[in-house]
N, C-alpha and C positions, 0 to 999 in steps of 0.2 A: 534163167532160159529155166529150160525144168531139169527137177539132179539137185542141179548143179551146189547149188546150198548144204543138199545132204553132200553132198562130196568131197567137197570141204569141211566141213562136220566130218566125217569117215576120214580124213584125211593127218588133222587135225586133230583133233584122241582116241582113231584108234590106232593109227599109224603114227602117229605124237613125229610130226612136222614142225617147221619152226614157222611165224605168221608168215619172216618172205616168203619161201618157198612155198609154203601153198597160194599167194597174191599169186607168185607165176605164175602156175598153177590156172590161177583162175581168168588171169587174162592172155594164158594159149587158148584156151578151152574157149572165153569168149571170142575170139576172134576166128577160133571154130568156125562158127556162130555163125560170125560174118562175112565173111565164106561162102561158106553154105547157103548164104541165104535165105530163099525159100523150102532150100530142102530140107522133109524132117529128117535127125539125127537118126533114125533107126532106116531111116534108106538109105539113105548113104553107102554108097561102092566103095571100092576096091577104086575104078578107076575115081570114084569122085577126087579122092585124095591126092591123088599121081597129078592129076589139074590143079590142084592145090599146092600139093610140092613146087610146078613151074608157074605157077604164080605168083609163090615169095621169092621164088628162086630170082627169076623175071624183075623185083622188087628191088635185088641188092640184097639178098636176107641172108646172111652166113651160114654156112653149111652146119656148121656146131648150131648157130637160132632154130633153124630147121629142124634139128634133129631135137630136140630141144622141146619144140612146140610137136614134135610127132612119140614123141619119148609124154606128153602130160597127154594131147590127143588119143594114144595107146591106154592108159591106164586110164584115162572114164571110163574110155568104153568097158574093159572087163570090169569094172564097175557095173555100171549098167547092167553084163550081162549076169551077175552076176548078183545083183540085188533088187537089175528095174524090169527080169527078160527081154532083153537084146540079145535077137540067133546071133547073130555074128560081131564079128571088130578091121573094124574095115582097111583097118590099122598092120593088122599082121602081115609084116616080109615088104614092108617100106623105109628103106633105106634115106636120111638125107643125100644129095652131091656134095663129094670130097670137098672142104675146099682145106685148099693150100697148107704148109707145118706153119706156121711164125713164130717165134718164139721167143720168148718170154725180152723185154730188155734189160736190165738193168743198172743198179747206177754202181762209179767206182766206189771203192770205199774212197776216198778221198771227200768225193764228192759226196758224198750219204753224210762224213763227216764235219763236211762243212753245211748243206743241210741241217743236218739235226738241232748244231751250234747253236740255239738260238742264245742271244743275250735283251737282260732287261727282268722285269723287279715286278710289272705289273701284274698281276691277275691273270688273263686271256694270257702273259705271256706267256708263261708259270708254269699254266696250265699247258698249252699248247708240245713246249716242252718235252713234256713227259709225255703227251699222246704220239709224238712222230718216236722221239727216245723208245715207245714203248715198241712200236710200230716195227726199228728196224733192230729190239732186242730181241721180240719174243715172235715174230712174224704175221701177227697176225692179223685179219682178213678183219674188213674195215665192221661187220655184221659181232663181231668177238667182241670187237671193243670198243663201239656203243656202249654194248651189254652188257659192262663190268660191273662188279660190286662190289663191296668194299671185303666180307667175310675173301670170296674172289684170289684176294694179295696175299701170303703166303715168305714176307720178310726176314721171319728167322730161317728161313728157308731159303729163301730169292728164288722163288714162284710165284705163278702166279696161273689157277683154275681157268680155264677158260672150254665155253660151252658152241660146238660148231656146227657142220653141219648134222643132221639127224639126229638136232640136238642133243649129239658128242661131248664128253666132258674130255678133257689132254692136260694137264700140267705141261707146261713150259718154263725151264727159267725168265730169270729179268738180270741183266745184266750188271754191274757196280754204277756203269753212270743210268741206267733209266727203276731205279735204287732208286738213285739220290734224288735225281726230277721229281718221283711219285710222291717219298716224305714234305718235298716241296711244297708238291702243287697240293698234296692234301693239309697239310699244314692251312694255309692257302684261303684251303676249301668250307675247311672250320670259320670265317669265315661269313660264309655266303649261307639265307634264309630256306634249305635246304623242302621240297615239293613237296608233301606228302605220299601222292604219286611214284614217287620215286627216291626212296630215303637214304637208299644204301646204291645208289650212282655213283660209278667214281668220278666219271666225263659230266658235270652239270654248266650250265649257263650262268651266267652272272644274277639271273635270275630265279635258281636253285632246277633251274626242271633236266630233262640227260637233258647232255649233246643230242643231237639228231649226227646219218650217214651224212646228211649235205651240207650242215655246217664244218663237218669233218670236213668235209671236198673241197670246201672253200676255204677254209684255213688254210690247207697245204696250199695250194694253190698262191693262192696272197702269200705265204711265208717264202715260196715258190722262187716269187720274183724279189722279191723283201733281200733273201741268202744271194741274189743275183744265181744262182742255177738255173741258167736258161735251155728246164725241160720242163713237158707238159707231167707239170706232179703230179699224181696219183694214192691215195693210198698202198692200191695193192703194187703200185711199182717198186715201196719199199720193204717189200715183202717178198716178192720178186730178192733183192737186192741183200736180203735176210738171205736167202739157199741159197743165195750162190757166192755170199763169201763164205759160210758155212760152210759149202761143202770142197771148196779153193781147198781151204784149210784142212777137215777131219777128212775128205775124200772116205766119210759117215753115208752114206742111202739112204742106209734105216736109219739110223737118227733123224735124216732131217724130215727123212716122212715121218716119224711119229709128230717131229717138232711144229713140221705143218698137217699133223691130221688127212694125211689123205688117204681116203679108205686101202686103195692101190700104188702100190710101189710105181708101175707104169708110168703113174700123171710125175708123180715125182723126179721119175730119167729124167725130163726133160732137161731139170737144172743141168746134167749129166756134160750136158749136147755147150752152152754155153758152158760147163768151165770146159772141152776143151776148146772150145771158145779162144779162153783166157791164153791157157795153152800152148795153140797157136802163134797166137797174137806175140807174148813171149819167145818162144821158139827161134819163129822170124827173125827180130829181133836180137837174140843173144847167138845161134850158133849159129859156127861164123859158113859150113856152108849150106845155111839160108837165104844165106843176101847175096840182094842180088849187081851184077861186077856192074 
């Protein structure tokens, strides 16, 4: 596609967006090209985009996915207008169909403890134990965890510095269990010959290469089976559980927002609904006037 490579360079070097974000933009813009078929982008009209929204919706794409695609298309057209003389942005004023709001799933405290408490002294078990403890202790995103480097860890302060969305950095606490598991893992990591391409990567394979997001996802699902946790486990579920449990204990929404790295507190507020569900359940069990007769 004309100008796509230039746009991706613009996103990377001028706007400072992460590699993963740029890949998502590229995928959505290539989707636009495939949907418009032989229609040149400079003649695409508002009506074309409306039809594309209907097409994507009929294919079963969620409103959130369509909104992300529209955002990518809108940004690309703005770039084409400013840099390549395009006359209009056909995506302006269009919105994705609304999807029903769903609350993120969260494990109970007992479920998390059962899941992350890995037993075994082999190298991969101790690496995975550190990964699970850190996910739950610090509420990291998957990309944040796999991109961790040695100098981001501060054991004297009990913190870890992470680079989140938009290349924004934040410092989050490591709990004592996570710190202990990390120290054990780093001792075992010293036994591995680390690849020159990622000399400071915290989590590596037995071959010394930085662990991939897909590998982490696979290992988590494998451990869920081994630990007898009958849930479709994924890394974000530990992040949701972290947020829910911290909010239940502290009631400090702003602190949870900072630890999760949310730009807007409205994103964090969804966990207040989870907390309300928890309180409502406790009320139904404990309050004498709530019990069914």
